[in-house]
ChimeraX commands (.cxc) that place a marker at each C-alpha (Angstrom):
marker #1 position -61.31,-50.90,9.15 radius 0.5
marker #1 position -57.96,-49.17,8.65 radius 0.5
marker #1 position -55.63,-47.62,11.19 radius 0.5
marker #1 position -55.82,-44.26,9.41 radius 0.5
marker #1 position -56.49,-41.05,11.31 radius 0.5
marker #1 position -58.41,-38.44,9.33 radius 0.5
marker #1 position -58.24,-34.73,10.16 radius 0.5
marker #1 position -60.84,-32.35,8.71 radius 0.5
marker #1 position -58.85,-29.19,7.97 radius 0.5
marker #1 position -60.26,-25.77,8.84 radius 0.5
marker #1 position -59.16,-22.68,6.96 radius 0.5
marker #1 position -60.12,-19.04,6.72 radius 0.5
marker #1 position -58.97,-16.16,4.53 radius 0.5
marker #1 position -56.55,-18.39,2.65 radius 0.5
marker #1 position -54.77,-19.84,5.70 radius 0.5
marker #1 position -54.98,-23.08,7.65 radius 0.5
marker #1 position -56.15,-22.48,11.22 radius 0.5
marker #1 position -54.03,-23.52,14.21 radius 0.5
marker #1 position -56.47,-26.15,15.55 radius 0.5
marker #1 position -55.91,-28.10,12.33 radius 0.5
marker #1 position -52.17,-28.17,12.94 radius 0.5
marker #1 position -52.79,-29.29,16.51 radius 0.5
marker #1 position -54.88,-32.21,15.27 radius 0.5
marker #1 position -52.41,-33.11,12.52 radius 0.5
marker #1 position -49.59,-33.38,15.02 radius 0.5
marker #1 position -51.61,-35.70,17.22 radius 0.5
marker #1 position -52.87,-37.64,14.17 radius 0.5
marker #1 position -49.28,-38.44,13.18 radius 0.5
marker #1 position -48.50,-40.01,16.55 radius 0.5
marker #1 position -51.82,-41.86,16.64 radius 0.5
marker #1 position -51.33,-43.19,13.11 radius 0.5
marker #1 position -47.86,-44.43,14.02 radius 0.5
marker #1 position -49.39,-46.36,16.92 radius 0.5
marker #1 position -52.24,-47.78,14.83 radius 0.5
marker #1 position -50.19,-48.65,11.74 radius 0.5
marker #1 position -52.08,-46.25,9.49 radius 0.5
marker #1 position -51.66,-42.86,7.85 radius 0.5
marker #1 position -52.41,-39.35,9.00 radius 0.5
marker #1 position -54.80,-38.02,6.35 radius 0.5
marker #1 position -55.90,-34.40,6.03 radius 0.5
marker #1 position -59.15,-33.63,4.22 radius 0.5
marker #1 position -59.34,-30.12,2.76 radius 0.5
marker #1 position -62.75,-28.89,1.62 radius 0.5
marker #1 position -63.52,-25.68,-0.22 radius 0.5
marker #1 position -63.50,-23.94,-3.57 radius 0.5
marker #1 position -60.13,-23.11,-5.11 radius 0.5
marker #1 position -58.29,-24.43,-2.06 radius 0.5
marker #1 position -55.81,-26.78,-3.76 radius 0.5
marker #1 position -53.01,-24.32,-3.07 radius 0.5
marker #1 position -53.45,-24.83,0.67 radius 0.5
marker #1 position -52.58,-28.53,0.43 radius 0.5
marker #1 position -48.89,-27.68,0.64 radius 0.5
marker #1 position -49.47,-26.23,4.11 radius 0.5
marker #1 position -50.48,-29.67,5.37 radius 0.5
marker #1 position -47.08,-31.31,4.95 radius 0.5
marker #1 position -47.33,-33.10,8.29 radius 0.5
marker #1 position -49.97,-35.38,6.78 radius 0.5
marker #1 position -49.01,-38.48,4.82 radius 0.5
marker #1 position -51.91,-37.83,2.46 radius 0.5
marker #1 position -54.05,-34.79,1.66 radius 0.5
marker #1 position -57.45,-35.28,0.07 radius 0.5
marker #1 position -58.68,-32.10,-1.60 radius 0.5
marker #1 position -62.45,-31.93,-2.06 radius 0.5
marker #1 position -62.89,-28.91,-4.28 radius 0.5
marker #1 position -66.09,-27.52,-5.75 radius 0.5
marker #1 position -68.12,-24.29,-6.00 radius 0.5
marker #1 position -70.70,-25.65,-3.58 radius 0.5
marker #1 position -68.04,-25.65,-0.86 radius 0.5
marker #1 position -67.00,-22.02,-1.30 radius 0.5
marker #1 position -68.56,-21.20,2.08 radius 0.5
marker #1 position -69.34,-23.45,5.01 radius 0.5
marker #1 position -72.57,-25.41,4.81 radius 0.5
marker #1 position -73.18,-28.44,7.05 radius 0.5
marker #1 position -75.29,-30.04,4.33 radius 0.5
marker #1 position -72.61,-29.69,1.64 radius 0.5
marker #1 position -69.78,-30.70,3.97 radius 0.5
marker #1 position -71.64,-33.78,5.14 radius 0.5
marker #1 position -72.47,-34.81,1.57 radius 0.5
marker #1 position -68.78,-34.54,0.67 radius 0.5
marker #1 position -67.43,-36.31,3.75 radius 0.5
marker #1 position -69.84,-39.21,4.27 radius 0.5
marker #1 position -68.81,-41.26,1.19 radius 0.5
marker #1 position -65.14,-40.51,1.81 radius 0.5
marker #1 position -65.21,-41.71,5.43 radius 0.5
marker #1 position -67.44,-44.66,4.57 radius 0.5
marker #1 position -65.01,-45.84,1.88 radius 0.5
marker #1 position -61.78,-45.44,3.88 radius 0.5
marker #1 position -63.07,-46.58,7.28 radius 0.5
marker #1 position -60.50,-44.67,9.37 radius 0.5
marker #1 position -60.02,-45.47,13.03 radius 0.5
marker #1 position -60.70,-41.85,13.98 radius 0.5
marker #1 position -61.99,-38.68,12.38 radius 0.5
marker #1 position -60.58,-35.64,14.19 radius 0.5
marker #1 position -62.38,-32.29,13.97 radius 0.5
marker #1 position -61.77,-29.00,15.76 radius 0.5
marker #1 position -64.31,-28.27,18.49 radius 0.5
marker #1 position -65.40,-25.08,16.71 radius 0.5
marker #1 position -68.93,-24.05,15.80 radius 0.5
marker #1 position -68.64,-25.47,12.30 radius 0.5
marker #1 position -66.63,-28.46,13.50 radius 0.5
marker #1 position -69.28,-29.55,15.98 radius 0.5
marker #1 position -71.94,-29.15,13.30 radius 0.5
marker #1 position -70.02,-31.39,10.90 radius 0.5
marker #1 position -69.15,-33.94,13.58 radius 0.5
marker #1 position -72.75,-34.39,14.70 radius 0.5
marker #1 position -73.93,-34.85,11.13 radius 0.5
marker #1 position -71.22,-37.41,10.35 radius 0.5
marker #1 position -71.93,-39.31,13.54 radius 0.5
marker #1 position -75.62,-39.62,12.68 radius 0.5
marker #1 position -75.10,-40.41,8.99 radius 0.5
marker #1 position -72.40,-43.05,9.57 radius 0.5
marker #1 position -73.69,-44.41,12.89 radius 0.5
marker #1 position -70.33,-43.72,14.52 radius 0.5
marker #1 position -69.86,-42.71,18.17 radius 0.5
marker #1 position -68.90,-39.09,18.81 radius 0.5
marker #1 position -66.66,-37.88,21.65 radius 0.5
marker #1 position -66.86,-34.10,22.09 radius 0.5
marker #1 position -64.71,-31.62,24.02 radius 0.5
marker #1 position -61.67,-33.91,23.92 radius 0.5
marker #1 position -58.49,-32.63,25.55 radius 0.5
marker #1 position -56.37,-35.75,25.01 radius 0.5
marker #1 position -56.23,-38.67,22.58 radius 0.5
marker #1 position -54.22,-41.88,22.72 radius 0.5
marker #1 position -54.28,-45.37,21.26 radius 0.5
marker #1 position -53.44,-48.45,23.31 radius 0.5
marker #1 position -54.16,-52.17,23.18 radius 0.5
marker #1 position -57.83,-51.42,23.75 radius 0.5
marker #1 position -58.02,-49.04,20.79 radius 0.5
marker #1 position -58.55,-45.26,20.67 radius 0.5
marker #1 position -59.04,-43.53,24.02 radius 0.5
marker #1 position -60.29,-39.95,24.38 radius 0.5
marker #1 position -60.26,-37.78,27.49 radius 0.5
marker #1 position -63.24,-35.42,27.35 radius 0.5
marker #1 position -64.49,-32.55,29.48 radius 0.5
marker #1 position -68.01,-32.78,30.90 radius 0.5
marker #1 position -70.18,-30.46,32.98 radius 0.5
marker #1 position -68.36,-27.25,32.09 radius 0.5
marker #1 position -64.99,-28.90,32.63 radius 0.5
marker #1 position -65.70,-30.07,36.18 radius 0.5
marker #1 position -65.39,-33.73,35.17 radius 0.5
marker #1 position -62.99,-35.48,32.81 radius 0.5
marker #1 position -64.25,-38.71,31.25 radius 0.5
marker #1 position -62.24,-41.46,29.56 radius 0.5
marker #1 position -64.11,-42.53,26.43 radius 0.5
marker #1 position -63.65,-45.63,24.27 radius 0.5
marker #1 position -65.48,-46.29,21.03 radius 0.5
marker #1 position -67.78,-49.21,20.29 radius 0.5
marker #1 position -66.30,-51.09,17.37 radius 0.5
marker #1 position -62.95,-49.31,17.75 radius 0.5
marker #1 position -63.88,-46.38,15.49 radius 0.5
marker #1 position -65.22,-42.93,16.19 radius 0.5
marker #1 position -65.36,-39.19,15.65 radius 0.5
marker #1 position -63.69,-36.72,18.00 radius 0.5
marker #1 position -64.00,-32.96,18.38 radius 0.5
marker #1 position -60.94,-31.62,20.20 radius 0.5
marker #1 position -60.70,-28.43,22.24 radius 0.5
marker #1 position -58.32,-25.89,20.71 radius 0.5
marker #1 position -55.01,-25.64,22.54 radius 0.5
marker #1 position -55.06,-29.26,23.71 radius 0.5
marker #1 position -52.06,-30.21,21.55 radius 0.5
marker #1 position -49.04,-28.24,20.32 radius 0.5
marker #1 position -49.64,-26.77,16.88 radius 0.5
marker #1 position -45.94,-26.93,16.05 radius 0.5
marker #1 position -46.09,-30.73,15.84 radius 0.5
marker #1 position -48.41,-30.45,12.83 radius 0.5
marker #1 position -46.50,-27.73,10.99 radius 0.5
marker #1 position -43.52,-29.76,9.85 radius 0.5
marker #1 position -42.47,-29.92,6.20 radius 0.5
marker #1 position -43.31,-32.96,4.15 radius 0.5
marker #1 position -44.33,-34.33,0.78 radius 0.5
marker #1 position -47.80,-35.77,1.24 radius 0.5
marker #1 position -49.61,-37.66,-1.47 radius 0.5
marker #1 position -52.27,-35.28,-2.79 radius 0.5
marker #1 position -55.59,-36.60,-4.10 radius 0.5
marker #1 position -58.32,-34.49,-5.63 radius 0.5
marker #1 position -61.92,-35.60,-5.25 radius 0.5
marker #1 position -65.06,-34.04,-6.73 radius 0.5
marker #1 position -67.73,-33.40,-4.08 radius 0.5
marker #1 position -70.99,-35.27,-4.29 radius 0.5
marker #1 position -73.94,-33.35,-5.67 radius 0.5
marker #1 position -76.40,-32.22,-3.03 radius 0.5
marker #1 position -79.63,-30.30,-2.82 radius 0.5
marker #1 position -78.32,-27.72,-0.37 radius 0.5
marker #1 position -81.07,-25.41,0.88 radius 0.5
marker #1 position -78.62,-23.38,2.98 radius 0.5
marker #1 position -77.50,-20.21,1.22 radius 0.5
marker #1 position -74.50,-18.18,2.36 radius 0.5
marker #1 position -75.35,-14.49,2.53 radius 0.5
marker #1 position -72.49,-12.63,4.18 radius 0.5
marker #1 position -69.65,-12.93,6.67 radius 0.5
marker #1 position -70.01,-10.50,9.56 radius 0.5
marker #1 position -66.70,-9.65,11.17 radius 0.5
marker #1 position -66.45,-8.18,14.67 radius 0.5
marker #1 position -65.82,-4.48,14.96 radius 0.5
marker #1 position -62.30,-3.45,15.82 radius 0.5
marker #1 position -61.85,-2.61,19.49 radius 0.5
marker #1 position -59.64,-0.16,21.31 radius 0.5
marker #1 position -57.27,-3.03,22.12 radius 0.5
marker #1 position -56.52,-6.10,20.01 radius 0.5
marker #1 position -56.22,-8.78,22.69 radius 0.5
marker #1 position -54.98,-11.32,20.12 radius 0.5
marker #1 position -51.74,-9.33,19.82 radius 0.5
marker #1 position -51.05,-8.69,23.50 radius 0.5
marker #1 position -48.20,-10.58,25.16 radius 0.5
marker #1 position -49.68,-10.15,28.66 radius 0.5
marker #1 position -53.40,-10.48,29.36 radius 0.5
marker #1 position -55.10,-9.99,32.70 radius 0.5
marker #1 position -58.47,-11.62,32.20 radius 0.5
marker #1 position -61.39,-11.11,34.55 radius 0.5
marker #1 position -64.42,-13.29,35.18 radius 0.5
marker #1 position -67.62,-13.20,37.19 radius 0.5
marker #1 position -65.63,-13.60,40.39 radius 0.5
marker #1 position -64.83,-9.89,40.20 radius 0.5
marker #1 position -68.19,-9.32,41.90 radius 0.5
marker #1 position -68.96,-5.73,40.89 radius 0.5
marker #1 position -68.23,-3.61,37.82 radius 0.5
marker #1 position -66.32,-1.00,39.81 radius 0.5
marker #1 position -63.80,-3.67,40.85 radius 0.5
marker #1 position -62.58,-3.88,37.26 radius 0.5
marker #1 position -60.54,-0.76,38.01 radius 0.5
marker #1 position -58.35,-2.95,40.24 radius 0.5
marker #1 position -57.72,-5.29,37.32 radius 0.5
marker #1 position -56.93,-2.41,34.98 radius 0.5
marker #1 position -54.34,-1.12,37.45 radius 0.5
marker #1 position -52.68,-4.54,37.60 radius 0.5
marker #1 position -52.66,-4.85,33.80 radius 0.5
marker #1 position -51.04,-1.42,33.52 radius 0.5
marker #1 position -48.38,-2.39,36.07 radius 0.5
marker #1 position -47.62,-5.55,34.09 radius 0.5
marker #1 position -47.56,-3.75,30.76 radius 0.5
marker #1 position -50.49,-5.77,29.50 radius 0.5
marker #1 position -54.17,-5.43,28.66 radius 0.5
marker #1 position -57.45,-6.44,30.27 radius 0.5
marker #1 position -59.60,-9.17,28.72 radius 0.5
marker #1 position -62.63,-11.01,30.04 radius 0.5
marker #1 position -64.74,-14.13,30.07 radius 0.5
marker #1 position -68.15,-14.15,28.41 radius 0.5
marker #1 position -70.26,-13.22,31.48 radius 0.5
marker #1 position -68.39,-9.94,31.86 radius 0.5
marker #1 position -68.99,-9.06,28.20 radius 0.5
marker #1 position -72.64,-10.14,28.47 radius 0.5
marker #1 position -73.07,-7.77,31.40 radius 0.5
marker #1 position -71.53,-4.95,29.37 radius 0.5
marker #1 position -68.80,-4.37,31.93 radius 0.5
marker #1 position -66.16,-4.65,29.19 radius 0.5
marker #1 position -66.53,-4.42,25.39 radius 0.5
marker #1 position -67.23,-7.61,23.46 radius 0.5
marker #1 position -63.89,-7.08,21.70 radius 0.5
marker #1 position -62.17,-7.83,25.03 radius 0.5
marker #1 position -63.84,-11.24,25.38 radius 0.5
marker #1 position -61.63,-14.30,25.10 radius 0.5
marker #1 position -62.87,-17.83,24.51 radius 0.5
marker #1 position -64.69,-19.86,21.92 radius 0.5
marker #1 position -67.45,-17.29,21.46 radius 0.5
marker #1 position -64.96,-14.42,21.64 radius 0.5
marker #1 position -61.36,-14.21,20.47 radius 0.5
marker #1 position -58.74,-16.94,20.71 radius 0.5
marker #1 position -55.59,-15.64,22.36 radius 0.5
marker #1 position -52.04,-16.95,22.83 radius 0.5
marker #1 position -50.24,-14.45,25.04 radius 0.5
marker #1 position -46.95,-15.15,26.77 radius 0.5
marker #1 position -48.71,-14.64,30.12 radius 0.5
marker #1 position -52.41,-15.15,30.86 radius 0.5
marker #1 position -53.56,-14.18,34.34 radius 0.5
marker #1 position -57.09,-15.50,34.95 radius 0.5
marker #1 position -58.88,-13.71,37.78 radius 0.5
marker #1 position -62.17,-15.08,39.05 radius 0.5
marker #1 position -62.67,-17.24,35.95 radius 0.5
marker #1 position -64.05,-20.72,36.64 radius 0.5
marker #1 position -62.80,-22.16,33.35 radius 0.5
marker #1 position -65.72,-23.46,31.30 radius 0.5
marker #1 position -64.57,-25.48,28.26 radius 0.5
marker #1 position -65.65,-22.68,25.92 radius 0.5
marker #1 position -63.32,-20.26,27.69 radius 0.5
marker #1 position -60.43,-22.70,27.97 radius 0.5
marker #1 position -60.65,-23.37,24.26 radius 0.5
marker #1 position -59.79,-19.77,23.53 radius 0.5
marker #1 position -56.81,-19.33,25.89 radius 0.5
marker #1 position -55.18,-22.63,26.74 radius 0.5
marker #1 position -52.48,-22.00,24.12 radius 0.5
marker #1 position -50.94,-19.29,26.34 radius 0.5
marker #1 position -47.31,-19.95,27.27 radius 0.5
marker #1 position -47.88,-19.29,30.98 radius 0.5
marker #1 position -51.27,-19.47,32.70 radius 0.5
marker #1 position -51.76,-18.19,36.25 radius 0.5
marker #1 position -55.16,-18.59,37.89 radius 0.5
marker #1 position -56.64,-16.90,40.95 radius 0.5
marker #1 position -59.95,-18.31,42.13 radius 0.5
marker #1 position -61.62,-18.83,45.49 radius 0.5
marker #1 position -62.91,-22.25,44.37 radius 0.5
marker #1 position -60.12,-24.83,44.64 radius 0.5
marker #1 position -62.07,-27.16,42.32 radius 0.5
marker #1 position -62.50,-24.63,39.51 radius 0.5
marker #1 position -61.62,-26.20,36.12 radius 0.5
marker #1 position -59.26,-23.31,35.33 radius 0.5
marker #1 position -56.71,-24.93,37.65 radius 0.5
marker #1 position -56.54,-27.98,35.36 radius 0.5
marker #1 position -54.77,-25.90,32.70 radius 0.5
marker #1 position -52.99,-23.36,34.92 radius 0.5
marker #1 position -49.24,-23.60,35.42 radius 0.5
marker #1 position -49.60,-21.75,38.72 radius 0.5
marker #1 position -52.71,-21.31,40.84 radius 0.5
marker #1 position -53.76,-19.29,43.86 radius 0.5
marker #1 position -56.85,-20.29,45.83 radius 0.5
marker #1 position -57.91,-16.95,47.27 radius 0.5
marker #1 position -60.25,-14.00,46.82 radius 0.5
marker #1 position -58.99,-12.02,43.85 radius 0.5
marker #1 position -59.96,-8.79,45.63 radius 0.5
marker #1 position -57.25,-9.58,48.18 radius 0.5
marker #1 position -54.66,-10.79,45.68 radius 0.5
marker #1 position -54.93,-8.15,42.95 radius 0.5
marker #1 position -54.15,-5.02,45.03 radius 0.5
marker #1 position -51.24,-6.78,46.73 radius 0.5
marker #1 position -49.84,-7.98,43.42 radius 0.5
marker #1 position -50.23,-4.54,41.85 radius 0.5
marker #1 position -48.36,-2.96,44.76 radius 0.5
marker #1 position -45.59,-5.56,44.48 radius 0.5
marker #1 position -45.17,-5.17,40.73 radius 0.5
marker #1 position -45.47,-1.39,40.86 radius 0.5
marker #1 position -42.98,-1.17,43.69 radius 0.5
marker link #1:1,2 radius 0.2
marker link #1:2,3 radius 0.2
marker link #1:3,4 radius 0.2
marker link #1:4,5 radius 0.2
marker link #1:5,6 radius 0.2
marker link #1:6,7 radius 0.2
marker link #1:7,8 radius 0.2
marker link #1:8,9 radius 0.2
marker link #1:9,10 radius 0.2
marker link #1:10,11 radius 0.2
marker link #1:11,12 radius 0.2
marker link #1:12,13 radius 0.2
marker link #1:13,14 radius 0.2
marker link #1:14,15 radius 0.2
marker link #1:15,16 radius 0.2
marker link #1:16,17 radius 0.2
marker link #1:17,18 radius 0.2
marker link #1:18,19 radius 0.2
marker link #1:19,20 radius 0.2
marker link #1:20,21 radius 0.2
marker link #1:21,22 radius 0.2
marker link #1:22,23 radius 0.2
marker link #1:23,24 radius 0.2
marker link #1:24,25 radius 0.2
marker link #1:25,26 radius 0.2
marker link #1:26,27 radius 0.2
marker link #1:27,28 radius 0.2
marker link #1:28,29 radius 0.2
marker link #1:29,30 radius 0.2
marker link #1:30,31 radius 0.2
marker link #1:31,32 radius 0.2
marker link #1:32,33 radius 0.2
marker link #1:33,34 radius 0.2
marker link #1:34,35 radius 0.2
marker link #1:35,36 radius 0.2
marker link #1:36,37 radius 0.2
marker link #1:37,38 radius 0.2
marker link #1:38,39 radius 0.2
marker link #1:39,40 radius 0.2
marker link #1:40,41 radius 0.2
marker link #1:41,42 radius 0.2
marker link #1:42,43 radius 0.2
marker link #1:43,44 radius 0.2
marker link #1:44,45 radius 0.2
marker link #1:45,46 radius 0.2
marker link #1:46,47 radius 0.2
marker link #1:47,48 radius 0.2
marker link #1:48,49 radius 0.2
marker link #1:49,50 radius 0.2
marker link #1:50,51 radius 0.2
marker link #1:51,52 radius 0.2
marker link #1:52,53 radius 0.2
marker link #1:53,54 radius 0.2
marker link #1:54,55 radius 0.2
marker link #1:55,56 radius 0.2
marker link #1:56,57 radius 0.2
marker link #1:57,58 radius 0.2
marker link #1:58,59 radius 0.2
marker link #1:59,60 radius 0.2
marker link #1:60,61 radius 0.2
marker link #1:61,62 radius 0.2
marker link #1:62,63 radius 0.2
marker link #1:63,64 radius 0.2
marker link #1:64,65 radius 0.2
marker link #1:65,66 radius 0.2
marker link #1:66,67 radius 0.2
marker link #1:67,68 radius 0.2
marker link #1:68,69 radius 0.2
marker link #1:69,70 radius 0.2
marker link #1:70,71 radius 0.2
marker link #1:71,72 radius 0.2
marker link #1:72,73 radius 0.2
marker link #1:73,74 radius 0.2
marker link #1:74,75 radius 0.2
marker link #1:75,76 radius 0.2
marker link #1:76,77 radius 0.2
marker link #1:77,78 radius 0.2
marker link #1:78,79 radius 0.2
marker link #1:79,80 radius 0.2
marker link #1:80,81 radius 0.2
marker link #1:81,82 radius 0.2
marker link #1:82,83 radius 0.2
marker link #1:83,84 radius 0.2
marker link #1:84,85 radius 0.2
marker link #1:85,86 radius 0.2
marker link #1:86,87 radius 0.2
marker link #1:87,88 radius 0.2
marker link #1:88,89 radius 0.2
marker link #1:89,90 radius 0.2
marker link #1:90,91 radius 0.2
marker link #1:91,92 radius 0.2
marker link #1:92,93 radius 0.2
marker link #1:93,94 radius 0.2
marker link #1:94,95 radius 0.2
marker link #1:95,96 radius 0.2
marker link #1:96,97 radius 0.2
marker link #1:97,98 radius 0.2
marker link #1:98,99 radius 0.2
marker link #1:99,100 radius 0.2
marker link #1:100,101 radius 0.2
marker link #1:101,102 radius 0.2
marker link #1:102,103 radius 0.2
marker link #1:103,104 radius 0.2
marker link #1:104,105 radius 0.2
marker link #1:105,106 radius 0.2
marker link #1:106,107 radius 0.2
marker link #1:107,108 radius 0.2
marker link #1:108,109 radius 0.2
marker link #1:109,110 radius 0.2
marker link #1:110,111 radius 0.2
marker link #1:111,112 radius 0.2
marker link #1:112,113 radius 0.2
marker link #1:113,114 radius 0.2
marker link #1:114,115 radius 0.2
marker link #1:115,116 radius 0.2
marker link #1:116,117 radius 0.2
marker link #1:117,118 radius 0.2
marker link #1:118,119 radius 0.2
marker link #1:119,120 radius 0.2
marker link #1:120,121 radius 0.2
marker link #1:121,122 radius 0.2
marker link #1:122,123 radius 0.2
marker link #1:123,124 radius 0.2
marker link #1:124,125 radius 0.2
marker link #1:125,126 radius 0.2
marker link #1:126,127 radius 0.2
marker link #1:127,128 radius 0.2
marker link #1:128,129 radius 0.2
marker link #1:129,130 radius 0.2
marker link #1:130,131 radius 0.2
marker link #1:131,132 radius 0.2
marker link #1:132,133 radius 0.2
marker link #1:133,134 radius 0.2
marker link #1:134,135 radius 0.2
marker link #1:135,136 radius 0.2
marker link #1:136,137 radius 0.2
marker link #1:137,138 radius 0.2
marker link #1:138,139 radius 0.2
marker link #1:139,140 radius 0.2
marker link #1:140,141 radius 0.2
marker link #1:141,142 radius 0.2
marker link #1:142,143 radius 0.2
marker link #1:143,144 radius 0.2
marker link #1:144,145 radius 0.2
marker link #1:145,146 radius 0.2
marker link #1:146,147 radius 0.2
marker link #1:147,148 radius 0.2
marker link #1:148,149 radius 0.2
marker link #1:149,150 radius 0.2
marker link #1:150,151 radius 0.2
marker link #1:151,152 radius 0.2
marker link #1:152,153 radius 0.2
marker link #1:153,154 radius 0.2
marker link #1:154,155 radius 0.2
marker link #1:155,156 radius 0.2
marker link #1:156,157 radius 0.2
marker link #1:157,158 radius 0.2
marker link #1:158,159 radius 0.2
marker link #1:159,160 radius 0.2
marker link #1:160,161 radius 0.2
marker link #1:161,162 radius 0.2
marker link #1:162,163 radius 0.2
marker link #1:163,164 radius 0.2
marker link #1:164,165 radius 0.2
marker link #1:165,166 radius 0.2
marker link #1:166,167 radius 0.2
marker link #1:167,168 radius 0.2
marker link #1:168,169 radius 0.2
marker link #1:169,170 radius 0.2
marker link #1:170,171 radius 0.2
marker link #1:171,172 radius 0.2
marker link #1:172,173 radius 0.2
marker link #1:173,174 radius 0.2
marker link #1:174,175 radius 0.2
marker link #1:175,176 radius 0.2
marker link #1:176,177 radius 0.2
marker link #1:177,178 radius 0.2
marker link #1:178,179 radius 0.2
marker link #1:179,180 radius 0.2
marker link #1:180,181 radius 0.2
marker link #1:181,182 radius 0.2
marker link #1:182,183 radius 0.2
marker link #1:183,184 radius 0.2
marker link #1:184,185 radius 0.2
marker link #1:185,186 radius 0.2
marker link #1:186,187 radius 0.2
marker link #1:187,188 radius 0.2
marker link #1:188,189 radius 0.2
marker link #1:189,190 radius 0.2
marker link #1:190,191 radius 0.2
marker link #1:191,192 radius 0.2
marker link #1:192,193 radius 0.2
marker link #1:193,194 radius 0.2
marker link #1:194,195 radius 0.2
marker link #1:195,196 radius 0.2
marker link #1:196,197 radius 0.2
marker link #1:197,198 radius 0.2
marker link #1:198,199 radius 0.2
marker link #1:199,200 radius 0.2
marker link #1:200,201 radius 0.2
marker link #1:201,202 radius 0.2
marker link #1:202,203 radius 0.2
marker link #1:203,204 radius 0.2
marker link #1:204,205 radius 0.2
marker link #1:205,206 radius 0.2
marker link #1:206,207 radius 0.2
marker link #1:207,208 radius 0.2
marker link #1:208,209 radius 0.2
marker link #1:209,210 radius 0.2
marker link #1:210,211 radius 0.2
marker link #1:211,212 radius 0.2
marker link #1:212,213 radius 0.2
marker link #1:213,214 radius 0.2
marker link #1:214,215 radius 0.2
marker link #1:215,216 radius 0.2
marker link #1:216,217 radius 0.2
marker link #1:217,218 radius 0.2
marker link #1:218,219 radius 0.2
marker link #1:219,220 radius 0.2
marker link #1:220,221 radius 0.2
marker link #1:221,222 radius 0.2
marker link #1:222,223 radius 0.2
marker link #1:223,224 radius 0.2
marker link #1:224,225 radius 0.2
marker link #1:225,226 radius 0.2
marker link #1:226,227 radius 0.2
marker link #1:227,228 radius 0.2
marker link #1:228,229 radius 0.2
marker link #1:229,230 radius 0.2
marker link #1:230,231 radius 0.2
marker link #1:231,232 radius 0.2
marker link #1:232,233 radius 0.2
marker link #1:233,234 radius 0.2
marker link #1:234,235 radius 0.2
marker link #1:235,236 radius 0.2
marker link #1:236,237 radius 0.2
marker link #1:237,238 radius 0.2
marker link #1:238,239 radius 0.2
marker link #1:239,240 radius 0.2
marker link #1:240,241 radius 0.2
marker link #1:241,242 radius 0.2
marker link #1:242,243 radius 0.2
marker link #1:243,244 radius 0.2
marker link #1:244,245 radius 0.2
marker link #1:245,246 radius 0.2
marker link #1:246,247 radius 0.2
marker link #1:247,248 radius 0.2
marker link #1:248,249 radius 0.2
marker link #1:249,250 radius 0.2
marker link #1:250,251 radius 0.2
marker link #1:251,252 radius 0.2
marker link #1:252,253 radius 0.2
marker link #1:253,254 radius 0.2
marker link #1:254,255 radius 0.2
marker link #1:255,256 radius 0.2
marker link #1:256,257 radius 0.2
marker link #1:257,258 radius 0.2
marker link #1:258,259 radius 0.2
marker link #1:259,260 radius 0.2
marker link #1:260,261 radius 0.2
marker link #1:261,262 radius 0.2
marker link #1:262,263 radius 0.2
marker link #1:263,264 radius 0.2
marker link #1:264,265 radius 0.2
marker link #1:265,266 radius 0.2
marker link #1:266,267 radius 0.2
marker link #1:267,268 radius 0.2
marker link #1:268,269 radius 0.2
marker link #1:269,270 radius 0.2
marker link #1:270,271 radius 0.2
marker link #1:271,272 radius 0.2
marker link #1:272,273 radius 0.2
marker link #1:273,274 radius 0.2
marker link #1:274,275 radius 0.2
marker link #1:275,276 radius 0.2
marker link #1:276,277 radius 0.2
marker link #1:277,278 radius 0.2
marker link #1:278,279 radius 0.2
marker link #1:279,280 radius 0.2
marker link #1:280,281 radius 0.2
marker link #1:281,282 radius 0.2
marker link #1:282,283 radius 0.2
marker link #1:283,284 radius 0.2
marker link #1:284,285 radius 0.2
marker link #1:285,286 radius 0.2
marker link #1:286,287 radius 0.2
marker link #1:287,288 radius 0.2
marker link #1:288,289 radius 0.2
marker link #1:289,290 radius 0.2
marker link #1:290,291 radius 0.2
marker link #1:291,292 radius 0.2
marker link #1:292,293 radius 0.2
marker link #1:293,294 radius 0.2
marker link #1:294,295 radius 0.2
marker link #1:295,296 radius 0.2
marker link #1:296,297 radius 0.2
marker link #1:297,298 radius 0.2
marker link #1:298,299 radius 0.2
marker link #1:299,300 radius 0.2
marker link #1:300,301 radius 0.2
marker link #1:301,302 radius 0.2
marker link #1:302,303 radius 0.2
marker link #1:303,304 radius 0.2
marker link #1:304,305 radius 0.2
marker link #1:305,306 radius 0.2
marker link #1:306,307 radius 0.2
marker link #1:307,308 radius 0.2
marker link #1:308,309 radius 0.2
marker link #1:309,310 radius 0.2
marker link #1:310,311 radius 0.2
marker link #1:311,312 radius 0.2
marker link #1:312,313 radius 0.2
marker link #1:313,314 radius 0.2
marker link #1:314,315 radius 0.2
marker link #1:315,316 radius 0.2
marker link #1:316,317 radius 0.2
marker link #1:317,318 radius 0.2
marker link #1:318,319 radius 0.2
marker link #1:319,320 radius 0.2
view
C-alpha cells in the first residue's frame, strides 16, 4: 500500500469542474501527511489537453479512449479498477455527484474497499485516514475509519476550498489506454435544462426558500425581501416539486450549484443534497424554527425563529 491520494477528475464541456479542484487541494495536504503523491486521474476521449489544468497534482494519469467519450459506469469502472489495484493508494477521492457515486460504488464492490459517502472533511492521523460524513439527511455526522487503512470517499461539493487545488505546477503526465470492455450502456443524448427567467448561478445575492414557507402565497414575502436586497429568489427541491417556483430556480445537487456572495436560507432544513449545491457561498445566513436543522452546521449566521416573522421585519429594515 502506498501513501498516494488519487482524485478522479470530473469535467464537462472542456473544463474541469470545481469539485475536482476542491478534492485536489485536500489531496495535496493528505499526501503530504501520508508521504505519498496527489494523483489526478483524467478519463475521457481527447481530454489530454485538460491535464495542464490539474497542476496542483504531482502526477496526472490520462486514460483516453473513444469508449470514454461519454460517461458510462461500466467503462469507467473497467478503466479504473486495474489502475487502483496496481497503485494501491491510501484513498480514492471522488465528487459526490450522480456519476461520482455510481463510480465509487462500483469500485468499492470490485476492489473490496470500504466506501465513505457524503464526506465533508478528510484528515490523516496516526490511525490512518479519517472521514467525517453526513448521515440521516445531515442530522448526524459520523467519524469513519477504513479497515486496512485504505478506502474510497465521495465528498460533498463545497466542503473544501477550490482555490487550493487550482495552483500552477508541472505534474508528471502519464497516458494509459483504457481496458477493453463489453459496455452495453449506450449514450444517446445530453438533455440540458431550459433557460429560466433568472440565472441563479450568476446572482450575487440569493434568497432561497424551503418547505418552511408553509403556503405558496407566502413566497411573495420572500420576493419582496429579495428585491430589497437586490437579489433573486431560489428554492430547495420541495418548493420546485410543488410547482411553487420554476425548476430553474432550484438550488442543490438535483438543481443548480450556486456560489453567491450572500445566501439567505429561509425555512430550509439543509439536507446533504441541498448543502452540496450552495455551501460554496461566501456568506450563509439561515432562518429556521428548528434549532437542530442541519443548515445551521454550514451557516455563518443563524436565526432560530419563524421566517414569517423575520422576513417582513427584515424587508422593512432593509427597505427603510
